[in-house]
Every structure is written in structure tokens, then in C-alpha cells.
N, C-alpha and C positions, 0 to 999 in steps of 0.2 A: 786476501780480504780482511781488511781493518779489525782488532778489537771493538769498536765501538759499533761496527757495522752487525757483527757478530752478536752484540749484545742486544742491538735492534730486534735483530731477528727473534731471541730470546724473548724478549721483553711482549712482541708480538706472539708467540706463542701463548705466554703466561696471561695476557690479559683474554686472548680470544680464546684457551681453552684452559681454562683454570682446574689445577689437580689438588686433591686434598691434602695430600702432605707435601712437604718441601722434594723441590727437585733444584740439583747443581748440576748445573752444564760449563764444562772445560773443555778446550781444547789443548792438543799436547801430541806432539809427533808418534806415530806409532808404523811400524811395519807390518804390523797381524793384520789389521781390519780399518774399516772407514771409519766408525764408529760403537761403543759398546754400553748396554747400559746394565747397571745392576741396583738392587733393592736391599739396603740393609734393615729390612724391617720398620724403620723411621722414614726414611728419606731414599729418594731416587737419586743417582750418579750417572750422568750419561760425559760419554767421553767421546769427544768428534777428533779424528787426523788431522791437526794444524796442517800438515804438509800438501793435502789434496786441495784444487782446485776450488774456487769458490762454487760453483756450482755440485761439485760434490760433495763440497762440506756443507752447504743450503740442505741438499737432497737427504744427506744422511742425517743432518738435525732432524727435517720434518719425519724419517725415518723412525729415528731412538726417540724420540718424541712420543709420538704413536705407543710407542711400546711403554712408557710412564704411564701414558693417558689410559690404556688397559691394565690397570692396578692387580686384577686377578687372575689375568693371564697374559703377565707383560709378556714371558720369555718366547712367547711362541706367536708365528705365523698365522695363525685360524684368523677365523671371522671375525671375531671380537675387534682384533688389532687390523683385519683388513679393511673394515667400518669406519676404524679411529681414524688409519691413517689417509682412507678416504675422503674424509670433512678433511681434516687439514689440509691436504693435496688439493681438494675442491678452495678452501676458502682462501689459500695460498696463489692459486691460477686467477682469483675473482677479483684480486688486487688491482686497482686502476691503473697505469701509471707505470706500473714495476717493470722489470727484468727478473730474469730468472737468478739474479744474486743479489740486487738490492728491495729494499722495504722503503714505498715513497708513501702510504698511505698509514696512520693510525689509527 
């Protein structure tokens, strides 16, 4: 996935699922995990493994963004996170004319 395509995905998330604090999203090579989210008290930092295939990067982005959206319980996979992930994934799946790796509707 190109950097421009990845940025479009991030922009779609920010537009459709705004968060009250800044969210910094970056891609880096990682041998440990597909993605990780960290909150420093002021900002969320999301790191996505840049070496994964396009579908894995996209699914990881949706997963990690759901953590940031669940500010009060961001580090768990409990019901609030699951509900946010479901909302994001459902909205993503409902886009017309898209494939699993590209956004064509904003």
C-alpha cells in the first residue's frame, strides 16, 4: 500500500470517527506485532507494521484506531472496544465500490 493510500484510510477514520485528542498514526517495520496503540496522556500513537500485506495493514489500522476511540479503556479488548471496532468495521464494509485495501468513497 502506498503512503498516499494509507493516509487516505487514516483521513477517512478521522473524519468518520473523530477523537477528542490527537492521534498520530505511523507505519514502521516490525517483527513483533502488526500494530500497537499507546496513549501518553495527551496523544494517541498508533504504529502499524509497514511490512504486512495491504489487507493486514488495513485491518490492523481499523483495530488499533478502535483502541484510540475507546479512550477510557483503550488497552483492553472488552465490550466498549468491541462495539467501537464493530462500528468502524461496519462503516468500512458499507462503502460503495471499495475493495478490502482501497477507499474510493469519502
